[in-house]
All heavy atoms as an XYZ file, in Angstrom:
850
protein
N       0.860     -1.173      0.000
C       0.000      0.000      0.000
C       0.901      1.230      0.000
O       1.848      1.299      0.762
C      -0.875     -0.010      1.253
C      -1.710      1.233      1.404
S      -2.622      1.366      2.942
C      -3.753      0.052      2.821
N       0.594      2.196     -0.875
C       1.442      3.378     -0.894
C       1.168      4.244      0.334
O       0.160      4.096      1.022
C       1.297      4.160     -2.215
C      -0.012      4.900     -2.341
O      -0.534      5.439     -1.373
N      -0.546      4.950     -3.543
N       2.087      5.150      0.582
C       2.064      5.950      1.803
C       0.787      6.791      1.934
O       0.199      6.869      3.007
C       3.288      6.847      1.832
O       3.288      7.652      2.967
N       0.366      7.387      0.843
C      -0.829      8.240      0.892
C      -2.082      7.425      1.227
O      -2.901      7.836      2.045
C      -1.016      8.977     -0.434
C      -2.236      9.852     -0.459
N      -2.332     10.999      0.283
C      -3.414      9.715     -1.110
C      -3.523     11.540      0.089
N      -4.201     10.782     -0.762
N      -2.232      6.275      0.597
C      -3.395      5.422      0.871
C      -3.381      4.930      2.313
O      -4.430      4.863      2.964
C      -3.423      4.235     -0.091
C      -3.837      4.601     -1.493
C      -3.786      3.418     -2.409
C      -5.121      2.743     -2.437
N      -5.185      1.641     -3.412
N      -2.203      4.602      2.801
C      -2.074      4.128      4.182
C      -2.463      5.236      5.167
O      -3.181      4.995      6.132
C      -0.635      3.666      4.420
C      -0.412      3.024      5.754
C       1.012      2.498      5.830
C       1.356      2.084      7.226
N       2.740      1.669      7.361
N      -2.003      6.456      4.910
C      -2.356      7.589      5.768
C      -3.856      7.864      5.719
O      -4.482      8.152      6.743
C      -1.581      8.837      5.346
C      -0.117      8.790      5.688
C       0.646      9.984      5.143
O       0.028     11.029      4.840
O       1.882      9.865      5.014
N      -4.439      7.780      4.544
C      -5.881      8.006      4.389
C      -6.669      6.938      5.133
O      -7.654      7.237      5.808
C      -6.246      8.011      2.901
C      -7.702      8.218      2.626
C      -8.132      9.638      2.929
N      -9.556      9.742      2.663
C     -10.415     10.322      3.476
N     -10.013     10.899      4.577
N     -11.688     10.351      3.175
N      -6.245      5.689      5.018
C      -6.892      4.585      5.718
C      -6.821      4.807      7.229
O      -7.818      4.656      7.932
C      -6.220      3.274      5.314
C      -6.870      2.047      5.882
C      -8.202      1.759      5.632
C      -6.144      1.166      6.662
C      -8.797      0.619      6.150
C      -6.724      0.032      7.179
C      -8.058     -0.248      6.923
N      -5.658      5.195      7.729
C      -5.487      5.461      9.158
C      -6.373      6.627      9.601
O      -6.978      6.590     10.679
C      -4.024      5.749      9.479
N      -6.486      7.640      8.756
C      -7.319      8.795      9.072
C      -8.805      8.408      9.165
O      -9.515      8.833     10.075
C      -7.119      9.874      8.013
O      -7.992     10.949      8.223
N      -9.259      7.596      8.223
C     -10.653      7.124      8.249
C     -10.904      6.308      9.508
O     -11.919      6.493     10.183
C     -10.972      6.303      6.984
C     -11.013      7.214      5.762
C     -12.289      5.548      7.140
C     -11.054      6.471      4.440
N      -9.975      5.423      9.824
C     -10.123      4.617     11.045
C     -10.208      5.499     12.283
O     -11.037      5.286     13.163
C      -8.958      3.642     11.200
C      -9.011      2.374     10.387
C      -7.763      1.549     10.627
C     -10.241      1.557     10.724
N      -9.337      6.510     12.346
C      -9.336      7.396     13.510
C     -10.658      8.155     13.623
O     -11.244      8.245     14.703
C      -8.167      8.370     13.453
C      -8.083      9.255     14.691
C      -6.786     10.035     14.772
O      -5.839      9.788     14.030
N      -6.740     10.987     15.675
N     -11.157      8.683     12.517
C     -12.422      9.416     12.531
C     -13.573      8.523     12.985
O     -14.383      8.904     13.840
C     -12.731      9.977     11.146
C     -11.843     11.100     10.716
C     -12.060     11.469      9.255
O     -12.772     10.795      8.513
N     -11.426     12.547      8.821
N     -13.654      7.344     12.415
C     -14.758      6.440     12.753
C     -14.614      5.900     14.171
O     -15.609      5.740     14.887
C     -14.853      5.294     11.741
C     -15.177      5.758     10.350
C     -16.459      6.555     10.306
C     -16.755      7.054      8.911
N     -17.939      7.906      8.855
N     -13.393      5.628     14.580
C     -13.151      5.159     15.950
C     -13.622      6.229     16.940
O     -14.309      5.929     17.918
C     -11.667      4.840     16.146
C     -11.358      4.148     17.433
C     -11.432      2.772     17.527
C     -10.985      4.865     18.550
C     -11.146      2.119     18.709
C     -10.700      4.231     19.742
C     -10.780      2.849     19.825
N     -13.256      7.489     16.673
C     -13.695      8.591     17.540
C     -15.218      8.691     17.574
O     -15.806      8.906     18.636
C     -13.097      9.917     17.079
C     -11.719     10.142     17.613
O     -11.401      9.769     18.736
N     -10.872     10.758     16.808
N     -15.857      8.545     16.434
C     -17.324      8.619     16.377
C     -17.969      7.535     17.225
O     -18.918      7.793     17.962
C     -17.812      8.471     14.935
O     -17.385      9.540     14.160
N     -17.455      6.325     17.128
C     -17.998      5.215     17.920
C     -17.767      5.474     19.407
O     -18.665      5.259     20.232
C     -17.378      3.867     17.495
C     -17.775      2.754     18.453
C     -17.791      3.522     16.078
N     -16.587      5.973     19.759
C     -16.302      6.248     21.172
C     -17.256      7.289     21.741
O     -17.761      7.132     22.848
C     -14.863      6.728     21.351
C     -13.764      5.698     21.188
C     -12.404      6.332     21.464
C     -13.976      4.509     22.099
N     -17.493      8.335     20.985
C     -18.371      9.408     21.461
C     -19.790      8.891     21.706
O     -20.416      9.211     22.712
C     -18.389     10.585     20.451
C     -19.515     11.550     20.745
C     -17.050     11.292     20.457
N     -20.273      8.046     20.793
C     -21.647      7.554     20.894
C     -21.816      6.375     21.841
O     -22.828      6.267     22.523
C     -22.174      7.149     19.515
C     -22.525      8.325     18.634
C     -23.057      7.872     17.286
N     -21.898      7.442     16.477
C     -21.822      6.305     15.830
N     -22.803      5.455     15.844
N     -20.743      5.993     15.141
N     -20.848      5.467     21.870
C     -21.068      4.168     22.499
C     -20.205      3.846     23.708
O     -20.538      2.946     24.459
C     -20.843      3.058     21.453
C     -21.580      3.247     20.159
C     -23.074      3.039     20.270
O     -23.513      2.374     21.218
O     -23.792      3.553     19.404
N     -19.090      4.507     23.869
C     -18.125      4.101     24.888
C     -18.133      5.083     26.044
O     -17.978      6.280     25.840
C     -16.726      4.024     24.275
C     -15.699      3.434     25.192
C     -15.557      2.062     25.302
C     -14.875      4.247     25.944
C     -14.616      1.505     26.146
C     -13.931      3.705     26.790
C     -13.800      2.327     26.890
N     -18.296      4.550     27.254
C     -18.313      5.437     28.419
C     -17.780      4.697     29.640
O     -18.259      3.619     29.980
C     -19.738      5.933     28.690
C     -19.821      6.871     29.833
N     -19.284      8.137     29.793
C     -20.356      6.726     31.056
C     -19.505      8.735     30.955
N     -20.147      7.900     31.736
N     -16.780      5.292     30.245
C     -16.289      4.835     31.542
C     -16.448      6.029     32.471
O     -15.836      7.073     32.242
C     -14.812      4.385     31.476
C     -14.285      4.067     32.864
C     -14.666      3.181     30.565
N     -17.304      5.902     33.510
C     -17.560      7.036     34.398
C     -16.269      7.623     34.979
O     -15.402      6.904     35.459
C     -18.431      6.442     35.499
C     -19.071      5.247     34.864
C     -18.053      4.719     33.894
N     -16.157      8.934     34.892
C     -15.026      9.636     35.481
C     -13.753      9.606     34.656
O     -12.701     10.005     35.138
N     -13.833      9.148     33.404
C     -12.634      9.070     32.566
C     -12.853      9.798     31.248
O     -13.945      9.802     30.699
C     -12.264      7.614     32.293
N     -11.788     10.391     30.754
C     -11.786     11.051     29.456
C     -10.769     10.341     28.585
O      -9.615     10.166     28.967
C     -11.404     12.525     29.606
C     -11.267     13.330     28.325
C     -12.603     13.438     27.614
C     -10.712     14.700     28.620
N     -11.198      9.923     27.415
C     -10.353      9.167     26.486
C     -10.177      9.983     25.215
O     -11.153     10.470     24.642
C     -11.013      7.828     26.159
C     -10.425      6.998     25.041
C      -9.048      6.497     25.431
C     -11.332      5.830     24.741
N      -8.930     10.143     24.786
C      -8.628     10.872     23.567
C      -7.767     10.009     22.663
O      -6.778      9.435     23.114
C      -7.862     12.176     23.888
O      -8.635     12.958     24.771
C      -7.576     12.967     22.626
N      -8.141      9.912     21.403
C      -7.337      9.186     20.424
C      -6.316     10.166     19.860
O      -6.671     11.187     19.290
C      -8.209      8.601     19.298
C      -7.339      7.907     18.260
C      -9.232      7.639     19.863
N      -5.046      9.842     20.036
C      -3.974     10.722     19.590
C      -3.495     10.397     18.188
O      -3.133     11.293     17.427
C      -2.795     10.632     20.556
C      -3.092     11.016     22.007
C      -1.894     10.716     22.880
C      -3.492     12.473     22.098
N      -3.475      9.104     17.862
C      -2.896      8.711     16.591
C      -3.328      7.289     16.259
O      -3.512      6.471     17.154
C      -1.368      8.787     16.715
C      -0.654      8.373     15.464
O      -0.428      7.190     15.247
N      -0.294      9.342     14.641
N      -3.477      7.025     14.979
C      -3.746      5.665     14.503
C      -2.735      5.359     13.410
O      -2.552      6.153     12.490
C      -5.184      5.528     13.940
C      -5.383      4.152     13.330
C      -6.216      5.794     15.022
N      -2.062      4.232     13.536
C      -1.154      3.792     12.479
C      -1.548      2.379     12.066
O      -1.977      1.575     12.887
C       0.300      3.852     12.936
O       0.498      3.046     14.065
N      -1.410      2.104     10.785
C      -1.860      0.843     10.206
C      -0.653      0.086      9.668
O       0.247      0.685      9.076
C      -2.873      1.107      9.071
C      -3.358     -0.190      8.462
C      -4.043      1.922      9.585
N      -0.656     -1.227      9.859
C       0.423     -2.058      9.330
C       0.368     -2.091      7.803
O      -0.658     -1.764      7.200
C       0.332     -3.476      9.896
O      -0.840     -4.114      9.418
N       1.458     -2.526      7.191
C       1.527     -2.571      5.725
C       0.448     -3.459      5.113
O      -0.100     -3.159      4.067
C       2.897     -3.067      5.276
C       3.997     -2.076      5.494
C       5.321     -2.610      5.019
C       6.426     -1.610      5.310
N       7.729     -2.109      4.876
N       0.127     -4.555      5.789
C      -0.874     -5.482      5.252
C      -2.309     -5.119      5.648
O      -3.245     -5.822      5.296
C      -0.560     -6.915      5.674
C      -0.545     -7.105      7.177
O      -0.913     -6.168      7.922
O      -0.147     -8.207      7.610
N      -2.476     -4.039      6.390
C      -3.788     -3.528      6.822
C      -4.521     -4.465      7.784
O      -5.711     -4.296      8.028
C      -4.710     -3.246      5.634
C      -4.220     -2.203      4.684
C      -5.206     -1.960      3.552
O      -6.379     -2.372      3.643
O      -4.803     -1.350      2.562
N      -3.832     -5.433      8.343
C      -4.492     -6.369      9.254
C      -4.434     -5.918     10.703
O      -5.194     -6.416     11.543
C      -3.863     -7.762      9.119
C      -4.009     -8.414      7.749
C      -3.285     -9.752      7.733
C      -5.472     -8.579      7.387
N      -3.532     -4.992     11.011
C      -3.365     -4.504     12.375
C      -3.308     -2.986     12.385
O      -2.746     -2.369     11.481
C      -2.073     -5.049     12.988
C      -2.086     -6.553     13.117
O      -2.838     -7.053     13.972
O      -1.357     -7.221     12.355
N      -3.886     -2.405     13.437
C      -3.818     -0.960     13.624
C      -3.449     -0.679     15.079
O      -4.019     -1.272     15.992
C      -5.150     -0.304     13.294
N      -2.490      0.201     15.256
C      -2.109      0.628     16.592
C      -2.799      1.952     16.869
O      -2.666      2.900     16.097
C      -0.582      0.800     16.706
O       0.036     -0.453     16.403
C      -0.183      1.244     18.102
N      -3.551      1.979     17.965
C      -4.290      3.182     18.341
C      -3.671      3.719     19.619
O      -3.716      3.068     20.660
C      -5.784      2.874     18.533
C      -6.348      2.332     17.217
C      -6.531      4.124     18.998
C      -7.779      1.889     17.306
N      -3.081      4.905     19.518
C      -2.451      5.537     20.675
C      -3.488      6.435     21.336
O      -4.085      7.279     20.666
C      -1.215      6.308     20.237
C      -0.112      5.398     19.765
C       1.098      6.182     19.277
N       2.113      5.276     18.779
C       2.159      4.822     17.532
N       1.243      5.189     16.665
N       3.114      3.991     17.153
N      -3.662      6.217     22.625
C      -4.705      6.943     23.351
C      -4.131      7.600     24.600
O      -3.134      7.148     25.157
C      -5.866      5.998     23.755
C      -5.353      4.830     24.580
C      -6.611      5.513     22.535
C      -6.424      3.932     25.142
N      -4.783      8.661     25.018
C      -4.476      9.313     26.288
C      -5.726      9.204     27.161
O      -6.849      9.373     26.664
C      -4.106     10.774     26.072
N      -5.522      8.908     28.425
C      -6.638      8.726     29.356
C      -6.418      9.639     30.553
O      -5.339      9.660     31.149
C      -6.734      7.256     29.823
C      -6.932      6.346     28.613
C      -7.852      7.091     30.840
C      -6.711      4.882     28.907
N      -7.460     10.376     30.884
C      -7.426     11.264     32.039
C      -8.596     10.891     32.943
O      -9.711     10.755     32.436
C      -7.546     12.748     31.611
C      -6.397     13.102     30.669
C      -7.562     13.668     32.820
C      -6.520     14.467     30.047
N      -8.427     10.718     34.214
C      -7.181     10.742     34.978
C      -6.419      9.427     34.817
O      -6.989      8.407     34.422
C      -7.649     10.925     36.415
C      -8.988     10.255     36.453
C      -9.592     10.482     35.084
N      -5.156      9.479     35.120
C      -4.301      8.295     34.957
C      -4.776      7.116     35.806
O      -4.530      5.975     35.464
C      -2.854      8.638     35.297
C      -2.247      9.553     34.230
C      -0.823      9.849     34.465
N      -0.029      8.629     34.256
C       1.259      8.559     34.492
N       1.904      9.607     34.938
N       1.914      7.439     34.269
N      -5.462      7.398     36.888
C      -5.963      6.328     37.762
C      -6.981      5.436     37.048
O      -7.234      4.319     37.460
C      -6.610      6.907     39.035
C      -5.659      7.657     39.938
C      -5.367      9.071     39.473
O      -6.226      9.709     38.796
O      -4.257      9.557     39.770
N      -7.585      5.937     35.990
C      -8.606      5.182     35.245
C      -8.026      4.415     34.053
O      -8.771      3.755     33.331
C      -9.690      6.146     34.731
C     -10.510      6.795     35.817
C     -11.540      5.826     36.309
C     -12.510      6.504     37.257
N     -13.608      5.632     37.589
N      -6.714      4.497     33.833
C      -6.109      3.876     32.655
C      -6.419      2.389     32.543
O      -6.812      1.916     31.493
C      -4.596      4.099     32.642
C      -4.202      5.492     32.257
C      -2.704      5.709     32.263
O      -1.939      4.806     32.687
O      -2.286      6.798     31.843
N      -6.234      1.654     33.629
C      -6.457      0.208     33.583
C      -7.917     -0.108     33.287
O      -8.222     -0.975     32.458
C      -6.027     -0.452     34.896
C      -6.200     -1.965     34.956
C      -5.390     -2.644     33.861
C      -5.799     -2.488     36.320
N      -8.834      0.608     33.929
C     -10.261      0.382     33.712
C     -10.657      0.670     32.257
O     -11.368     -0.127     31.630
C     -11.065      1.264     34.673
C     -12.547      1.068     34.599
C     -13.299      1.969     35.567
O     -12.687      2.656     36.397
O     -14.547      1.970     35.468
N     -10.190      1.787     31.719
C     -10.518      2.153     30.341
C      -9.877      1.170     29.362
O     -10.530      0.709     28.416
C     -10.069      3.600     30.035
C     -10.197      3.908     28.547
C     -10.872      4.594     30.853
N      -8.612      0.825     29.588
C      -7.912     -0.112     28.712
C      -8.626     -1.464     28.685
O      -8.853     -2.043     27.615
C      -6.461     -0.278     29.174
C      -5.636     -1.138     28.268
C      -5.125     -0.628     27.090
C      -5.363     -2.449     28.601
C      -4.357     -1.421     26.247
C      -4.598     -3.246     27.774
C      -4.097     -2.735     26.593
N      -9.019     -1.941     29.858
C      -9.731     -3.220     29.949
C     -11.055     -3.161     29.203
O     -11.419     -4.088     28.473
C      -9.965     -3.590     31.426
O      -8.702     -3.638     32.086
C     -10.663     -4.917     31.564
N     -11.776     -2.070     29.352
C     -13.066     -1.916     28.681
C     -12.897     -1.804     27.164
O     -13.687     -2.367     26.400
C     -13.809     -0.696     29.226
C     -15.223     -0.563     28.764
C     -16.139     -1.711     29.197
O     -15.800     -2.485     30.113
O     -17.216     -1.836     28.586
N     -11.863     -1.106     26.714
C     -11.588     -1.024     25.274
C     -11.308     -2.407     24.700
O     -11.832     -2.761     23.642
C     -10.386     -0.123     25.006
C     -10.637      1.367     24.907
C      -9.309      2.114     24.811
C     -11.516      1.702     23.718
N     -10.496     -3.182     25.382
C     -10.181     -4.534     24.912
C     -11.441     -5.403     24.868
O     -11.640     -6.177     23.945
C      -9.124     -5.193     25.821
C      -7.792     -4.507     25.832
C      -6.960     -4.838     24.673
N      -6.759     -6.288     24.689
C      -6.281     -6.980     23.691
N      -5.929     -6.359     22.597
N      -6.134     -8.272     23.755
N     -12.284     -5.238     25.871
C     -13.518     -6.021     25.927
C     -14.462     -5.649     24.795
O     -15.121     -6.508     24.204
C     -14.210     -5.802     27.290
C     -15.392     -6.717     27.533
C     -16.030     -6.455     28.879
N     -16.817     -5.238     28.898
C     -18.021     -5.100     28.326
N     -18.560     -6.094     27.679
N     -18.666     -3.961     28.400
N     -14.532     -4.365     24.464
C     -15.466     -3.893     23.445
C     -14.866     -3.821     22.037
O     -15.549     -3.401     21.099
C     -16.005     -2.514     23.836
C     -16.930     -2.560     25.020
C     -17.661     -1.253     25.205
O     -17.789     -0.452     24.288
N     -18.153     -1.026     26.407
N     -13.620     -4.236     21.866
C     -12.978     -4.147     20.552
C     -13.792     -4.796     19.433
O     -13.991     -4.173     18.377
C     -11.576     -4.750     20.577
C     -10.915     -4.655     19.218
C      -9.678     -5.518     19.066
O      -9.325     -6.257     19.996
O      -9.080     -5.448     17.980
N     -14.327     -6.015     19.595
C     -15.110     -6.603     18.496
C     -16.324     -5.751     18.117
O     -16.627     -5.568     16.932
C     -15.543     -7.963     19.037
C     -14.556     -8.279     20.115
C     -14.171     -6.955     20.704
N     -17.004     -5.198     19.111
C     -18.156     -4.343     18.841
C     -17.727     -3.067     18.109
O     -18.369     -2.646     17.142
C     -18.876     -3.979     20.142
C     -19.913     -2.920     19.909
C     -21.142     -3.235     19.341
C     -19.647     -1.590     20.203
C     -22.081     -2.260     19.078
C     -20.575     -0.608     19.941
C     -21.790     -0.942     19.384
O     -22.705      0.021     19.117
N     -16.631     -2.463     18.555
C     -16.138     -1.230     17.929
C     -15.751     -1.494     16.472
O     -16.098     -0.725     15.571
C     -14.948     -0.646     18.725
C     -15.412     -0.191     20.119
C     -14.299      0.515     17.975
C     -14.282      0.147     21.076
N     -15.046     -2.592     16.232
C     -14.660     -2.944     14.857
C     -15.896     -3.151     13.982
O     -15.940     -2.691     12.839
C     -13.792     -4.206     14.862
C     -12.409     -3.973     15.436
C     -11.573     -5.231     15.508
N     -11.293     -5.679     14.160
C     -11.212     -6.955     13.806
N     -11.390     -7.912     14.685
N     -10.929     -7.285     12.566
N     -16.895     -3.831     14.512
C     -18.124     -4.067     13.752
C     -18.838     -2.745     13.447
O     -19.334     -2.541     12.324
C     -19.047     -5.014     14.522
C     -20.313     -5.331     13.791
N     -20.343     -6.137     12.681
C     -21.585     -4.918     14.002
C     -21.594     -6.220     12.243
N     -22.362     -5.478     13.019
N     -18.901     -1.848     14.421
C     -19.552     -0.546     14.217
C     -18.822      0.262     13.142
O     -19.466      0.921     12.318
C     -19.600      0.232     15.534
N     -17.496      0.200     13.131
C     -16.724      0.905     12.107
C     -16.974      0.278     10.736
O     -17.145      0.983      9.740
C     -15.220      0.907     12.457
C     -14.977      1.801     13.680
C     -14.379      1.376     11.268
C     -13.575      1.713     14.237
N     -17.026     -1.028     10.682
C     -17.289     -1.724      9.425
C     -18.643     -1.315      8.853
O     -18.774     -1.041      7.662
C     -17.233     -3.233      9.637
C     -17.341     -4.109      8.399
C     -16.157     -3.875      7.475
C     -17.412     -5.570      8.796
N     -19.660     -1.238      9.710
C     -20.995     -0.845      9.262
C     -21.045      0.612      8.804
O     -21.828      0.955      7.924
C     -22.008     -1.059     10.393
C     -22.386     -2.504     10.593
C     -23.332     -2.730     11.752
C     -24.444     -1.732     11.843
N     -25.362     -1.980     12.961
N     -20.212      1.470      9.385
C     -20.258      2.902      9.097
C     -19.400      3.296      7.893
O     -19.403      4.454      7.486
C     -19.807      3.687     10.321
N     -18.671      2.345      7.332
C     -17.785      2.653      6.217
C     -18.005      1.662      5.076
O     -18.763      0.714      5.208
C     -16.304      2.562      6.641
O     -16.010      1.217      7.022
C     -15.982      3.509      7.777
N     -17.293      1.881      4.013
C     -17.317      0.942      2.886
C     -16.091      0.027      2.909
O     -15.762     -0.607      1.913
C     -17.315      1.702      1.567
C     -18.583      2.442      1.315
C     -18.544      2.961     -0.091
N     -19.407      4.110     -0.226
C     -19.422      4.883     -1.280
N     -18.613      4.652     -2.278
N     -20.231      5.904     -1.334
N     -15.412     -0.003      4.030
C     -14.207     -0.833      4.132
C     -14.578     -2.303      4.021
O     -15.629     -2.730      4.506
C     -13.504     -0.580      5.471
C     -13.025      0.852      5.731
C     -12.484      0.968      7.152
C     -11.968      1.241      4.721
N     -13.710     -3.062      3.385
C     -13.941     -4.501      3.271
C     -13.649     -5.218      4.576
O     -14.256     -6.230      4.887
C     -13.079     -5.090      2.163
C     -13.644     -4.784      0.794
C     -12.805     -5.435     -0.255
N     -11.954     -4.371     -0.803
C     -10.865     -4.561     -1.494
N     -10.441     -5.769     -1.727
N     -10.182     -3.553     -1.955
N     -12.687     -4.697      5.310
C     -12.369     -5.267      6.617
C     -11.788     -4.172      7.497
O     -11.238     -3.188      7.010
C     -11.393     -6.422      6.489
C     -10.047     -6.021      5.967
C      -9.092     -7.217      5.929
N      -7.826     -6.811      5.366
C      -7.450     -7.052      4.134
N      -8.245     -7.720      3.322
N      -6.284     -6.637      3.684
N     -11.914     -4.380      8.789
C     -11.364     -3.451      9.766
C     -10.230     -4.187     10.478
O     -10.414     -5.321     10.924
C     -12.444     -2.992     10.772
C     -11.841     -2.130     11.857
C     -13.547     -2.231     10.048
N      -9.065     -3.566     10.579
C      -7.931     -4.261     11.187
C      -8.137     -4.542     12.673
O      -8.978     -3.927     13.328
C      -6.764     -3.290     10.982
C      -7.360     -1.982     10.667
C      -8.726     -2.227     10.130
N      -7.362     -5.463     13.183
C      -7.367     -5.752     14.613
C      -6.677     -4.584     15.313
O      -5.662     -4.084     14.857
C      -6.602     -7.043     14.882
C      -6.549     -7.404     16.346
C      -6.063     -8.813     16.527
C      -5.875     -9.185     17.979
N      -6.889     -8.732     18.887
N      -7.277     -4.139     16.424
C      -6.739     -2.988     17.139
C      -5.762     -3.410     18.229
O      -5.996     -4.379     18.947
C      -7.864     -2.177     17.783
C      -8.828     -1.576     16.801
C     -10.178     -1.539     17.077
C      -8.395     -1.047     15.603
C     -11.079     -0.988     16.182
C      -9.285     -0.490     14.699
C     -10.630     -0.459     14.996
N      -4.701     -2.636     18.331
C      -3.732     -2.770     19.419
C      -3.685     -1.407     20.089
O      -3.286     -0.418     19.462
C      -2.354     -3.157     18.888
C      -2.386     -4.432     18.093
N      -2.373     -5.668     18.687
C      -2.464     -4.647     16.763
C      -2.428     -6.600     17.748
N      -2.495     -6.005     16.568
N      -4.117     -1.345     21.335
C      -4.193     -0.068     22.043
C      -2.885      0.204     22.767
O      -2.292     -0.688     23.368
C      -5.357     -0.078     23.027
C      -6.683     -0.284     22.362
C      -7.330     -1.499     22.438
C      -7.267      0.728     21.620
C      -8.542     -1.710     21.814
C      -8.482      0.528     20.980
C      -9.120     -0.689     21.082
N      -2.472      1.442     22.714
C      -1.248      1.872     23.364
C      -1.565      3.145     24.139
O      -2.021      4.127     23.552
C      -0.197      2.139     22.287
C       1.215      2.095     22.726
C       2.125      2.205     21.515
O       2.132      3.233     20.846
N       2.879      1.160     21.237
N      -1.343      3.099     25.446
C      -1.606      4.270     26.272
C      -0.385      5.174     26.241
O       0.728      4.745     26.526
C      -1.931      3.862     27.728
C      -3.210      3.026     27.752
C      -2.068      5.103     28.607
C      -3.535      2.437     29.111
N      -0.614      6.428     25.880
C       0.445      7.436     25.854
C       0.233      8.315     27.072
O      -0.814      8.954     27.210
C       0.387      8.276     24.554
C       1.447      9.357     24.571
C       0.551      7.375     23.346
N       1.213      8.322     27.955
C       1.061      9.074     29.203
C       1.563     10.503     29.085
O       1.264     11.337     29.908
C       1.778      8.345     30.335
C       1.138      7.004     30.592
C       1.874      6.191     31.621
O       3.011      6.477     31.964
N       1.222      5.176     32.127
N       2.310     10.775     28.028
C       2.844     12.114     27.807
C       2.807     12.376     26.306
O       3.255     11.544     25.525
C       4.280     12.184     28.334
C       4.881     13.565     28.225
O       4.198     14.503     27.758
O       6.044     13.728     28.614
N       2.278     13.505     25.901
C       2.117     13.801     24.476
C       3.439     13.786     23.721
O       3.472     13.516     22.525
C       1.424     15.145     24.286
N       4.556     14.018     24.401
C       5.846     13.990     23.705
C       6.190     12.571     23.260
O       6.920     12.389     22.294
C       6.976     14.543     24.587
O       7.025     13.792     25.799
C       6.762     16.011     24.876
N       5.640     11.548     23.924
C       5.867     10.163     23.514
C       5.284      9.896     22.136
O       5.784      9.047     21.413
C       5.225      9.172     24.507
C       5.998      9.123     25.805
O       7.130      9.579     25.904
N       5.353      8.566     26.819
N       4.228     10.579     21.785
C       3.589     10.379     20.491
C       4.549     10.715     19.357
O       4.653      9.989     18.386
C       2.340     11.253     20.379
C       1.575     11.153     19.060
C       1.032      9.750     18.870
C       0.469     12.169     19.026
N       5.284     11.812     19.494
C       6.218     12.219     18.456
C       7.354     11.213     18.314
O       7.814     10.943     17.227
C       6.763     13.608     18.767
C       5.687     14.672     18.698
C       6.204     16.034     19.179
O       7.396     16.163     19.450
O       5.362     16.940     19.278
N       7.793     10.641     19.424
C       8.889      9.689     19.384
C       8.469      8.382     18.711
O       9.227      7.780     17.986
C       9.382      9.377     20.801
C      10.028     10.574     21.482
C      10.267     10.311     22.956
O      10.053      9.179     23.422
O      10.662     11.253     23.644
N       7.236      7.939     18.946
C       6.767      6.651     18.440
C       6.080      6.767     17.099
O       5.965      5.810     16.372
C       5.805      5.997     19.451
C       6.505      5.649     20.730
C       5.550      5.039     21.705
C       6.254      4.727     23.010
N       5.359      4.214     24.005
N       5.475      7.920     16.794
C       4.690      8.069     15.573
C       5.550      8.454     14.460
O       5.649      8.131     13.393
């Protein structure tokens, strides 16, 4: 996949992921922000870098995201014309400067 198509695919995933989170995902007392989405060359895996506030809720939010991943992937599939949605790998970013180093 060329670089532009890969970036566009990652952008679509990020937009749709955010939409699903806003409508469907809620952990009381926690704020979740998607910082970046990167997609593997074969489009089978996507790494989603997230920030969670407050930090005390990180484990609870991470656990809930992992539990709801199949539902989130299905919702994204229904909301797009994508043939498949990659498997998500969540990465908690505790400091925004880490995003620049890893992204």
